[in-house]
Structure formats: C-alpha cells, structure tokens
C-alpha positions as CSV (number, residue, x, y, z in Angstrom):
1,M,-11.4,-8.9,25.7
2,A,-10.8,-9.5,21.9
3,T,-7.7,-8.0,20.4
4,I,-7.9,-5.6,17.5
5,F,-6.6,-8.4,15.2
6,S,-9.4,-10.7,16.4
7,K,-11.9,-7.9,15.6
8,I,-10.3,-7.4,12.2
9,A,-10.5,-11.2,11.3
10,A,-14.1,-11.3,12.5
11,G,-15.0,-8.4,10.2
12,E,-15.9,-6.1,13.1
13,I,-13.1,-3.6,12.0
14,P,-12.5,-3.0,8.3
15,S,-9.3,-4.3,6.8
16,Y,-7.6,-4.7,3.4
17,R,-7.9,-8.5,3.4
18,C,-5.4,-10.4,1.3
19,A,-6.2,-14.0,2.2
20,E,-8.2,-16.0,4.6
21,S,-8.7,-19.6,5.6
22,E,-10.6,-21.3,8.4
23,N,-7.8,-20.7,10.9
24,Y,-5.7,-17.8,9.5
25,Y,-6.2,-14.3,8.2
26,A,-3.9,-12.0,6.2
27,F,-4.4,-8.2,5.7
28,L,-2.4,-5.1,4.8
29,D,-0.7,-3.3,7.6
30,I,-2.2,0.2,7.9
31,N,1.3,1.6,8.9
32,P,3.3,-0.2,6.2
33,L,7.1,-0.3,5.7
34,A,6.4,-0.8,1.9
35,K,3.5,-1.2,-0.5
36,G,2.0,-4.6,0.2
37,H,3.3,-4.9,3.8
38,T,1.0,-7.7,5.1
39,L,0.2,-9.1,8.5
40,V,-0.6,-12.8,8.9
41,I,-2.4,-13.9,12.0
42,P,-4.0,-17.0,13.5
43,K,-7.7,-16.4,14.1
44,Q,-7.2,-18.0,17.6
45,E,-6.0,-15.4,20.0
46,V,-2.5,-16.2,21.3
47,N,-0.3,-13.4,22.5
48,Y,3.1,-14.9,21.9
49,I,3.9,-16.8,18.6
50,F,5.9,-19.5,20.4
51,D,2.9,-20.3,22.7
52,I,0.9,-21.5,19.6
53,E,0.2,-25.2,19.7
54,D,2.6,-27.0,17.2
55,E,0.0,-27.9,14.6
56,N,-1.4,-24.4,14.5
57,Y,2.1,-22.9,14.5
58,Q,3.0,-25.0,11.5
59,G,-0.2,-24.2,9.8
60,L,0.4,-20.5,10.4
61,W,3.8,-20.6,8.7
62,A,2.4,-22.7,5.8
63,F,-0.3,-20.1,5.3
64,A,2.2,-17.2,5.5
65,K,4.4,-18.9,2.9
66,K,1.4,-19.1,0.5
67,V,0.6,-15.4,1.2
68,A,4.3,-14.5,0.7
69,K,4.3,-16.2,-2.7
70,A,1.1,-14.3,-3.7
71,L,2.5,-11.0,-2.4
72,K,5.7,-11.4,-4.4
73,A,3.6,-12.1,-7.6
74,A,1.4,-9.0,-6.9
75,V,4.1,-6.5,-5.8
76,P,7.4,-6.3,-7.7
77,C,10.3,-6.8,-5.3
78,E,13.5,-8.8,-4.8
79,R,12.2,-10.7,-1.8
80,I,9.5,-10.9,0.9
81,G,11.1,-10.0,4.2
82,V,9.7,-11.7,7.3
83,A,9.6,-10.4,10.9
84,V,8.0,-11.5,14.1
85,I,8.3,-8.8,16.8
86,G,5.1,-9.3,18.7
87,L,5.2,-6.3,21.0
88,E,2.7,-3.9,19.3
89,V,-0.5,-6.0,19.6
90,P,-1.0,-8.9,22.0
91,H,-1.9,-11.3,19.2
92,A,0.7,-13.4,17.4
93,H,1.4,-12.1,13.9
94,I,3.9,-12.3,11.1
95,H,5.0,-9.3,9.1
96,L,5.6,-10.0,5.3
97,V,7.3,-7.0,3.7
98,P,8.2,-6.6,0.0
99,I,11.9,-5.6,0.0
100,N,14.7,-4.9,-2.4
101,Q,17.4,-4.2,0.2
102,E,17.9,-4.8,3.9
103,K,17.1,-1.3,4.9
104,D,13.5,-1.8,3.6
105,M,12.9,-3.7,6.9
106,D,13.6,-0.7,9.1
107,F,10.4,-0.5,11.3
108,R,11.2,3.2,12.0
109,N,10.3,4.1,8.4
110,K,6.6,3.8,8.1
111,K,4.8,4.8,5.0
112,S,1.3,5.8,4.0
113,F,-0.7,4.9,0.8
114,P,-4.1,6.1,-0.4
115,A,-7.0,3.9,0.4
116,E,-7.6,3.1,-3.3
117,E,-4.0,1.9,-3.7
118,M,-4.3,-0.2,-0.5
119,A,-7.5,-1.8,-1.8
120,A,-6.0,-2.5,-5.2
121,V,-2.9,-4.1,-3.7
122,A,-5.0,-6.3,-1.4
123,A,-7.2,-7.4,-4.3
124,R,-4.1,-8.3,-6.4
125,V,-2.6,-10.3,-3.5
126,E,-5.9,-12.1,-2.9
127,E,-6.2,-12.9,-6.6
128,E,-2.7,-14.4,-6.7
129,F,-3.3,-16.3,-3.4
130,N,-6.4,-17.9,-4.9
131,K,-4.4,-19.0,-7.9
132,L,-2.0,-21.0,-5.7
C-alpha cells in the first residue's frame, strides 16, 4: 500500500509543493516547527533512509541542499536546520526547518499557519528553487 508521502508526491493528496524533480519531492510540513518547515522525500518508497541505494541517497541529499538554499532565500532565518527521524511515516524523509536558535528544532513545539500563508511560502520557495 502506498504511503501518504507517495500519495502526496503523486498528486493524490494535496500539498504545498516547494520543489520537484523526476526522483524527489519537497513540500511544506502541515504540522511545522516554523514557517517554511519543509519535508524532502524520494519518490521511490523506502522506509528507512539508510536503506536507500547509494546513488539515490546522494541524489536525495543534493536535492535537499538545493531546497535548503531556496528555503533560506525565501524565509528569513539564521540557518536551515536538518533532521532525519523517520518514525512518523514509513517513507524516508528529511526535515528542513528555518531556525534562529537550537530550540527552534524542538519537535514538541508544532505550529499552525493559515492556508494562504502556507501557499505563499511554498510559492516563494519554489520560485527561489527554480532560480538555482
């Protein structure tokens, strides 16, 4: 059965898309730690990030790096924090979170933003991504 992330990447479930390539997809987390919190996934379903074949693993991180640069250009912050937890959804994913201090990466502090704001942030990130 397809994971929720596979359904998002396939367009079966709506998302705030930030970037997409043939093999990877980036979209805003609907339970973000900060404005712009983005998830980066391989389109191929793999449960555990360290089970991804080397070439795809390297491609995923290169794609995430480009998304992180676009995210930093679109959302004012000190850095883009990175986390790979992998317990919430059985589909490998990377969290990219705009941060200004370490406590901004506390996964117990989820936020909520209006749909219009989420759409605007996703559009800005995608615009910056396409410039790179």
